C-alpha positions in Angstrom: -11.9 7.4 -20.1 -8.9 6.2 -23.3 -5.7 8.4 -22.5 -4.8 6.1 -18.9 -0.5 5.3 -18.3 1.7 4.7 -16.1 4.5 7.1 -15.5 7.3 7.3 -12.9 6.5 10.0 -10.1 8.5 13.4 -10.2 8.9 16.0 -7.4 6.2 17.8 -9.6 3.6 15.4 -8.3 4.3 15.4 -4.4 1.8 17.7 -3.9 -0.9 16.2 -5.7 0.1 12.8 -4.1 -0.8 14.4 -0.6 -3.7 15.8 -1.7 -5.1 12.0 -2.8 -2.8 10.5 0.3 -5.4 13.6 2.7 -8.2 12.2 1.1 -7.8 8.3 2.1 -5.8 8.6 5.5 -8.3 6.6 6.5 -6.9 3.7 5.3 -3.6 4.8 4.9 -1.3 7.7 7.3 -1.1 11.0 6.9 1.6 12.6 5.3 2.9 16.2 3.7 5.4 16.7 1.0 8.4 16.3 2.6 7.3 13.0 3.8 6.5 12.3 0.3 10.0 13.2 -0.6 11.9 10.9 2.3 9.4 8.2 1.2 10.2 9.1 -2.8 13.7 8.3 -1.8 13.0 5.3 0.2 11.2 3.6 -2.8 11.9 1.2 -5.5 9.1 2.0 -7.5 6.9 5.5 -7.4 4.6 5.9 -10.2 1.2 7.9 -10.4 -1.3 7.2 -13.1 -2.1 9.4 -15.3 -6.1 9.5 -16.3 -6.5 12.3 -19.4 -3.5 14.4 -18.1 -4.2 14.1 -14.6 -3.2 12.4 -11.5 -5.7 10.0 -10.5 -3.9 8.1 -8.1 -0.5 6.8 -7.2 2.2 3.5 -6.1 4.7 4.1 -3.6 6.8 0.6 -3.4 9.9 -0.6 -1.1 12.2 -2.4 -2.2 14.2 -6.0 -0.3 16.6 -3.9 0.9 15.2 -0.1 1.7 15.9 1.7 4.9 12.4 2.0 5.6 11.4 1.9 8.9 8.2 1.1 9.2 6.3 -2.0 11.5 5.0 -3.8 8.4 8.1 -3.9 6.2 9.9 -4.9 9.3 7.5 -7.8 9.4 7.9 -9.0 5.9 11.7 -8.9 6.2 11.8 -11.0 9.2 9.5 -13.4 6.7 10.7 -12.8 3.8 14.0 -12.5 1.9 13.0 -10.8 -1.8 10.4 -8.8 -2.2 8.6 -5.6 -3.0 6.8 -4.0 -0.1 3.7 -2.1 -1.1 3.6 1.2 1.2 0.7 2.7 0.1 -1.9 3.0 -3.2 -4.4 5.3 -3.8 -6.9 6.6 -6.2 -8.8 9.7 -6.4 -12.3 8.6 -5.5 -14.2 9.7 -9.0 -11.8 6.8 -10.0 -12.4 3.9 -8.2 -14.0 1.0 -9.5 -13.1 1.3 -12.6 -10.3 -1.0 -12.4 -7.1 1.2 -12.3 -6.0 0.3 -9.4 -5.0 -3.9 -11.1 -3.4 -1.0 -13.8 -1.0 0.1 -11.2 -0.7 -3.3 -10.1 0.1 -5.0 -13.2 2.9 -2.5 -14.2 4.3 -3.4 -10.4 4.1 -7.1 -11.0 5.8 -6.9 -14.5 8.3 -4.6 -13.1 9.0 -6.6 -10.5 9.5 -9.7 -12.2 12.0 -7.9 -14.6 13.9 -6.8 -11.2 14.1 -10.5 -10.3 12.0 -10.3 -7.7 9.0 -12.5 -7.7 7.4 -11.6 -4.4 4.9 -8.8 -4.0 3.7 -7.8 -0.4 1.3 -5.3 1.4 -1.2 -5.4 4.1 -4.3 -4.4 4.6 -6.6 -3.9 8.1 -8.6 -6.8 9.5 -9.5 -4.5 12.3 -10.9 -2.2 12.1 -12.0 -3.7 8.2 -11.5 -2.4 5.0 -13.5 -5.0 2.7 -12.4 -3.8 -0.7 -8.9 -3.8 0.2 -9.2 -7.4 0.9 -11.3 -8.3 -2.0 -9.1 -6.0 -4.3 -5.7 -8.2 -3.4 -7.3 -11.8 -3.2 -8.7 -10.8 -7.0 -5.0 -10.1 -7.5 -3.9 -13.6 -5.9 -2.3 -12.2 -2.7 -2.4 -14.5 0.5 -2.3 -13.9 3.6 0.7 -15.3 5.2 0.1 -14.4 9.0 -1.0 -10.9 11.4 0.0 -8.5 13.5 -1.8 -6.5 15.6 -0.4 -2.5 15.5 -0.8 0.5 18.0 -3.1 3.7 17.0 -1.9 6.8 17.8 -5.9 7.2 19.6 -6.7 7.5 23.3 -9.6 4.9 23.8 -13.0 6.2 25.0 -14.0 2.4 25.4 -12.1 -0.3 25.2 -13.1 -3.6 23.2 -11.1 -6.6 23.4 -10.5 -10.0 21.4 -9.6 -13.3 22.9 -6.1 -12.2 23.0 -6.8 -9.3 25.2 -5.9 -6.8 22.8 -8.1 -3.5 22.8 -9.6 -2.8 19.0 -9.9 0.8 20.1 -6.2 1.1 20.7 -5.0 -1.3 18.1 -5.4 -2.3 14.2 -5.0 -5.6 13.7 -3.5 -5.8 9.8 -3.1 -8.6 6.9 -0.1 -9.1 6.0 -0.4 -10.4 1.8 1.9 -12.0 -1.0 1.4 -12.7 -4.1 3.8 -14.8 -5.6 4.4 -13.6 -9.1 5.3 -16.7 -10.6 1.7 -18.0 -10.0 0.2 -15.4 -12.2 
């Protein structure tokens, strides 16, 4: 893989973004082309990773003044003043494990610093667990700021409760992560 680069996403990429996202919908939320267009219009940063002429992944990020409505974005808005919020990163399964996610994040880090923003934030699932995401983000210097439970859109067949009485069948627990770019 010698021909690898990151470029701004365009409307011509939206169909591929939907396709990539659908393959990873267990770790992100579903979206169609209209959803991508809306998120793109709200984003501060939306770039694709191209490998040998094929869009192999994308990274979609909201800035601190976005009109994005999302529970996780709102959590960070209540805890930080100036940040870039990673809404989603998705890589084609054929390219996972090759440090290409790091290529996208390093591009974001460089871009964020140029915008005068020193915090990049995201979340990943603790319940149900997402160990690859946890490992990836820890390797890049992300630290947990807190966590929150979010309601799932599923009806439970069997409820499992944690010590606080929150059902793991009706809720997911997300770790709220921050990378301080002044230390990278």
